[in-house]
C-alpha positions in Angstrom: 39.6 29.7 -24.6 38.1 29.3 -28.1 38.1 25.8 -29.6 38.4 25.6 -33.4 36.9 22.5 -35.0 38.9 21.0 -37.9 37.3 19.6 -41.0 37.2 16.2 -39.2 35.5 17.8 -36.3 38.1 17.4 -33.5 38.7 20.5 -31.4 42.4 19.6 -31.1 43.5 17.9 -34.3 45.9 20.7 -35.4 48.2 19.6 -32.6 48.6 16.0 -33.8 50.5 14.4 -36.6 48.2 11.4 -37.1 44.4 10.8 -36.6 42.9 9.1 -33.6 42.4 5.4 -34.3 38.9 4.1 -34.7 39.4 1.9 -31.6 40.4 4.9 -29.5 37.4 6.9 -30.8 35.0 4.2 -29.7 36.8 3.8 -26.4 36.9 7.5 -25.5 33.6 8.7 -27.0 30.8 9.5 -24.7 28.2 10.9 -27.1 25.9 7.9 -27.1 25.2 8.3 -23.4 26.0 11.9 -22.6 23.6 13.1 -25.4 20.9 13.1 -22.7 22.6 16.3 -21.5 21.8 18.0 -24.7 19.0 20.3 -23.6 21.0 21.3 -20.5 24.0 22.0 -22.7 21.9 24.3 -24.9 20.5 26.1 -21.8 24.0 26.6 -20.5 25.3 27.8 -23.8 22.5 30.3 -24.3 23.2 31.8 -20.8 26.9 31.9 -21.6 26.2 33.7 -24.9 23.9 36.2 -23.2 26.7 37.1 -20.8 29.3 37.3 -23.5 27.2 39.8 -25.4 26.4 41.8 -22.2 30.1 42.0 -21.5 31.0 43.1 -25.0 32.9 40.0 -25.7 30.7 39.0 -28.7 28.4 41.2 -30.7 24.6 41.3 -30.4 24.4 39.9 -34.0 26.5 36.9 -32.9 24.3 36.3 -29.9 21.2 36.5 -32.1 22.7 34.0 -34.5 23.7 31.6 -31.7 20.1 31.7 -30.3 18.7 31.1 -33.8 20.9 28.1 -34.4 20.3 26.7 -30.9 16.6 26.9 -31.4 16.9 24.8 -34.6 19.2 22.3 -32.9 16.8 22.0 -30.0 14.0 21.3 -32.4 16.0 18.7 -34.2 16.9 16.9 -31.0 13.4 16.9 -29.7 12.2 15.6 -33.1 14.8 12.8 -33.1 16.3 14.1 -36.4 19.6 15.4 -35.0 22.6 13.4 -36.3 24.9 12.3 -33.4 28.4 11.6 -34.7 30.9 9.3 -33.0 33.8 11.3 -34.6 32.7 14.3 -32.5 33.2 12.4 -29.3 30.6 14.0 -27.0 27.4 16.0 -26.8 29.2 19.3 -26.6 31.2 19.0 -29.8 28.2 17.5 -31.7 26.1 20.6 -30.8 29.0 23.0 -31.5 29.7 21.5 -34.9 26.0 21.7 -35.9 25.7 25.3 -34.6 28.7 26.2 -36.7 27.1 24.6 -39.8 24.0 26.7 -39.2 25.4 30.1 -38.2 29.1 30.1 -39.2 31.6 32.1 -37.3 29.1 33.1 -34.6 29.0 29.4 -33.6 32.7 29.3 -33.3 32.7 32.3 -31.0 30.4 30.7 -28.5 33.2 28.8 -26.8 35.0 32.0 -25.9 35.8 32.1 -22.2 34.9 28.5 -21.4 36.2 25.0 -21.7 34.5 21.7 -22.0 35.6 21.0 -18.5 33.4 23.7 -16.9 30.8 23.2 -19.6 30.2 19.6 -18.7 30.3 20.3 -15.0 27.6 22.8 -15.5 25.5 20.5 -17.6 25.7 17.7 -15.0 24.7 20.1 -12.2 21.7 21.2 -14.3 20.8 17.6 -15.0 21.1 16.5 -11.3 19.1 19.6 -10.1 16.2 18.7 -12.5 16.4 15.0 -11.4 16.2 16.1 -7.7 13.1 18.1 -8.4 11.5 15.2 -10.3 12.4 12.7 -7.6 11.1 15.0 -4.8 7.7 15.2 -6.6 7.6 11.4 -6.9 8.5 10.9 -3.2 5.7 13.2 -2.3 3.3 11.4 -4.5 4.2 8.1 -2.9 3.9 9.7 0.6 0.5 11.0 -0.3 -0.8 7.6 -1.5 0.6 5.9 1.5 -1.1 8.5 3.7 -4.4 7.7 2.0 -3.8 4.0 2.7 -3.0 4.8 6.3 -6.2 6.8 6.8 -8.3 4.0 5.4 -6.7 1.7 8.0 -6.2 4.0 11.0 -8.2 1.5 13.1 -7.0 -1.8 11.4 -5.1 -3.8 14.0 -2.1 -5.9 13.0 0.9 -7.3 15.0 4.0 -5.2 15.3 7.2 -7.2 15.2 10.7 -7.1 16.6 13.1 -9.8 15.5 10.2 -10.9 13.2 8.4 -12.1 16.3 5.0 -10.7 17.4 5.7 -7.9 19.8 2.8 -5.5 20.4 -0.4 -4.6 18.6 -0.3 -1.6 16.2 -2.5 -0.3 13.5 -1.8 -0.8 9.8 -2.2 3.0 9.4 0.6 3.5 11.9 2.8 1.1 10.0 2.3 2.9 6.7 3.1 6.2 8.3 6.5 4.8 9.3 7.3 4.7 5.6 5.8 8.1 5.1 8.3 9.4 7.6 11.2 7.6 5.9 10.3 9.0 2.5 9.9 12.4 4.1 13.5 12.3 5.3 14.5 11.4 1.8 12.8 14.6 0.6 14.8 16.5 3.2 18.1 14.9 2.0 17.3 15.7 -1.6 16.6 19.4 -0.7 19.9 19.6 1.2 21.8 18.0 -1.6 20.2 20.4 -4.1 21.8 23.3 -2.2 25.3 22.0 -3.0 24.3 21.0 -6.5 23.0 24.5 -7.3 26.4 26.2 -7.7 27.7 27.3 -11.0 31.1 26.0 -12.3 30.9 27.8 -15.7 33.6 30.5 -15.9 36.3 28.2 -14.4 37.3 27.3 -18.0 39.8 24.5 -18.2 41.1 24.9 -14.6 42.4 28.4 -14.0 39.7 30.7 -15.1 39.8 32.9 -18.2 41.4 36.2 -19.3 38.1 37.4 -20.7 36.0 39.9 -18.6 33.2 37.4 -17.8 30.4 37.9 -15.3 29.8 34.5 -13.6 27.2 35.8 -11.3 25.1 36.9 -14.3 25.2 33.4 -15.7 24.3 32.0 -12.3 21.2 34.2 -12.1 20.1 33.3 -15.6 20.4 29.6 -15.0 18.8 29.7 -11.5 21.9 28.8 -9.6 22.2 30.0 -6.0 25.9 30.8 -6.1 29.1 30.2 -8.2 31.8 27.7 -7.4 34.5 29.8 -5.8 37.7 27.9 -6.8 38.3 27.2 -10.5 40.3 24.0 -9.8 37.6 22.6 -7.6 34.8 23.8 -10.0 35.9 21.6 -12.9 37.0 18.6 -10.9 34.4 18.4 -8.2 31.9 15.5 -8.4 31.0 15.6 -4.7 27.5 16.7 -5.6 27.0 13.6 -7.8 28.2 11.3 -5.1 26.0 13.0 -2.5 23.1 12.7 -4.8 23.8 9.0 -5.3 24.2 8.5 -1.6 20.7 10.1 -1.0 19.3 8.0 -3.8 20.8 4.8 -2.2 19.0 5.7 1.1 15.7 6.1 -0.9 16.2 2.7 -2.4 17.1 1.2 1.0 13.7 2.5 2.2 12.0 1.1 -0.9 13.7 -2.2 -0.3 12.6 -2.5 3.3 9.0 -1.8 2.2 9.4 -4.3 -0.6 10.5 -7.0 1.9 7.4 -6.5 4.0 5.1 -6.4 1.0 6.5 -9.7 -0.2 6.1 -11.3 3.2 2.7 -9.9 3.7 1.5 -11.2 0.4 2.6 -14.7 1.1 -0.5 -17.0 1.6 1.1 -18.1 4.9 0.8 -14.6 6.2 -2.0 -13.2 4.0 -2.0 -9.6 5.3 -2.4 -7.9 1.9 -2.9 -8.5 -1.8 -1.3 -6.4 -4.6 -3.2 -5.6 -7.7 -2.7 -7.9 -10.6 -1.1 -5.3 -12.8 2.0 -5.3 -10.5 2.4 -9.0 -10.4 3.3 -11.9 -12.7 2.5 -15.6 -12.9 4.6 -18.7 -13.4 5.5 -20.5 -16.6 4.8 -23.8 -15.0 2.7 -23.3 -11.8 -0.7 -21.8 -12.9 -1.7 -20.9 -9.3 1.2 -18.5 -8.7 0.8 -14.7 -8.3 4.3 -13.4 -7.8 5.0 -9.9 -6.3 7.6 -9.1 -9.0 7.6 -5.3 -8.6 8.7 -5.3 -5.0 11.1 -8.2 -5.5 12.7 -6.4 -8.5 12.9 -3.1 -6.5 14.6 -4.9 -3.7 17.2 -6.2 -6.3 17.6 -2.8 -8.0 18.6 -1.4 -4.6 22.0 -3.2 -4.9 22.4 -1.7 -8.3 22.2 1.9 -6.9 24.5 1.0 -4.1 27.0 -0.2 -6.7 26.8 3.1 -8.6 27.5 5.0 -5.4 30.6 2.8 -4.7 31.7 3.2 -8.3 31.7 7.0 -8.1 33.5 7.0 -4.8 36.1 4.7 -6.3 36.3 6.8 -9.5 37.2 9.9 -7.6 39.4 8.6 -4.8 42.7 8.7 -6.8 42.3 11.7 -9.0 44.7 14.7 -8.7 43.5 18.2 -9.4 42.1 19.3 -11.8 40.0 17.6 -14.5 40.9 14.1 -15.7 39.4 11.9 -18.4 38.4 9.5 -15.7 35.5 11.8 -15.0 33.8 10.8 -18.2 32.9 7.6 -16.2 30.7 9.6 -13.8 27.8 9.9 -16.2 26.6 6.3 -16.8 26.3 5.4 -13.1 24.7 8.8 -12.4 22.2 8.5 -15.2 21.3 4.9 -14.3 20.8 5.9 -10.7 18.4 8.7 -11.8 16.5 6.3 -14.1 16.3 3.5 -11.5 15.1 5.7 -8.6 12.7 7.6 -10.8 11.1 4.5 -12.3 10.9 2.8 -9.0 9.2 5.7 -7.2 6.8 6.2 -10.0 5.6 2.6 -10.0 5.6 2.4 -6.2 3.4 5.5 -6.0 0.9 3.7 -8.3 1.2 0.4 -6.5 0.4 2.0 -3.2 -3.1 2.5 -4.6 -3.3 -1.2 -5.6 -2.7 -2.6 -2.1 -5.7 -4.4 -0.6 -5.6 -5.0 3.1 -7.0 -8.1 4.8 -8.0 -7.0 8.3 -9.2 -10.3 9.6 -5.9 -12.0 8.9 -4.0 -9.2 10.5 -6.2 -9.4 13.6 -5.8 -13.1 13.9 -2.1 -12.8 13.7 -2.1 -10.1 16.4 -3.8 -12.5 18.7 -0.9 -14.9 18.4 2.3 -14.4 20.4 0.8 -12.7 23.4 0.9 -9.2 21.9 -0.7 -7.6 24.9 1.8 -9.0 27.5 3.5 -5.5 27.8 0.1 -4.0 28.4 -0.4 -6.4 31.4 3.1 -5.4 32.7 2.2 -1.7 32.4 -1.1 -2.4 34.2 0.7 -3.9 37.2 3.2 -1.1 37.3 0.3 1.4 37.4 -1.0 -0.6 40.4 2.3 0.0 42.2 4.5 -3.0 41.3 8.1 -2.2 40.2 8.5 -2.8 36.4 11.0 -5.6 36.7 8.7 -7.5 39.1 5.8 -6.9 36.8 7.9 -8.2 33.9 8.6 -11.4 35.8 5.0 -11.9 36.8 3.8 -11.5 33.2 6.5 -13.8 31.9 5.2 -16.5 34.2 1.7 -15.9 33.0 2.8 -16.2 29.4 4.5 -19.5 30.2 1.2 -20.7 31.7 -0.7 -19.6 28.6 1.8 -21.6 26.5 1.0 -24.7 28.5 -2.7 -24.1 28.4 -2.7 -23.1 24.7 -4.7 -19.9 25.4 -4.2 -16.2 25.2 -3.8 -13.9 28.2 -7.2 -12.4 27.6 -8.7 -15.9 27.8 -7.4 -16.6 31.3 -9.9 -16.2 34.2 -9.5 -13.4 36.7 -8.6 -16.0 39.4 -5.9 -17.5 37.3 -4.3 -14.1 36.5 -4.4 -13.2 40.2 -2.1 -16.2 40.9 0.7 -14.3 39.2 -0.1 -11.0 41.1 -2.6 -10.1 43.7 -2.8 -6.6 42.2 -4.8 -7.9 39.3 -8.4 -6.8 39.4 -11.5 -7.0 37.2 -10.4 -4.0 35.1 -7.5 -6.0 33.7 -9.4 -7.3 30.7 -9.8 -3.8 29.3 -6.0 -3.6 28.8 -5.7 -7.1 27.4 -7.9 -6.4 24.3 -6.2 -5.4 21.0 -8.3 -2.3 20.8 -7.4 -1.3 24.4 -3.7 -1.9 23.7 -3.5 0.4 20.7 -5.8 3.0 22.2 -3.6 3.3 25.3 -0.6 4.5 23.3 -2.2 7.9 22.9 0.7 10.3 22.5 2.6 11.9 19.7 4.2 9.1 17.6 2.0 6.4 19.2 -0.1 3.9 17.4 -3.5 5.0 18.9 -5.9 5.6 16.1 -6.4 9.2 17.3 -2.7 9.8 17.0 -2.6 8.1 13.6 -5.2 10.5 12.3 -3.4 13.5 13.9 -0.2 12.4 12.1 -2.0 12.0 8.8 -3.2 15.6 9.2 0.4 16.8 9.8 1.6 15.0 6.7 -1.1 16.4 4.6 -0.3 19.9 5.8 3.4 19.3 4.8 2.5 18.0 1.4 0.3 21.0 0.8 3.1 23.5 1.5 
């Protein structure tokens, strides 16, 4: 359909007997947040105009004029001189009004064969697609920097925890690679989401398609879409792709939050595993000694913000009948804020990963607490022929004895250890060292330094692809 703008700017004012009230204008307008879609709107309009001309729906002259006008509008937007008007309600009508001012009737013909319904759906998909590409780059930058940190500390021993209790020795490099894996899965989720984002709604018009002989596949190719949306009702009303993006973003923030929690704990003087560069921390207004890990703390808090946006979008869509409803205007602010939050967080975390200083001595001292090599002693007895449950019982009794004697398993004499199992021999002490423990887990996915370095090589190959 072709929208005709009145002197006041509304695309529908000829239908009504009185003007929209100022309160309603402010309540229903979206221009002051959806103007960030402007360049995507222009790109979609140029592709639409190219198709209209190729199909003989508008003249070559009209297309040329549209392109000339859009080039000026783009320059004005980029220079910050474009005047955004509340009366024109949204980004689309603001651009259309300015285009008509610049090129006259050619600007009015641009809206032939489309509606703001399929226009905005296209703009949002273009926006989300670009956001996914940016976020994927940032995820890989973070993965690369964490991999560098892992390589520096492939041999640095720290305690691994379950239930926040010392469990078994691991290497700090191995621990960092766990987050590299998490963020790698986030990249996969973003790539998978992108496939469903990258389908063109334009051509669905208001809800039923158009009577004009349009070529949707041509527009899809021009804009780099993989396919078109195959049902016009679904095309204009679908926001699954935005919800799916926010779901993937929420998982990213969950991973960031888990990492943040550990950074906060590790930086505490009572733990003292790491320090974070001063540029990512703040002080206290009253306690001069404080160095607070504000960045990871705030990222942990912003995770809830992104979760809220996901729930908001799900709730927004759950009661809507087909096809487009004004409710859908409320999809943009949570979507935009999700993009901003995730993008800013990943950018600063990628930088912060380079500002982490590891304290190996403190990590090693902590690994010597809590009998971290107890499982190694049980495995040793199993290899000597003792059933695992019997070995587990024998080592548990040895740990209780260490508790009473205030010593580590490695500090017990051979004779004392043999009281818990006659299978213990002089070679037992090799498995009770921290180095022996981590080196023994020499298989794919294990914490042995050799495996950590192999995993680093695999990640770097992935990142180079």
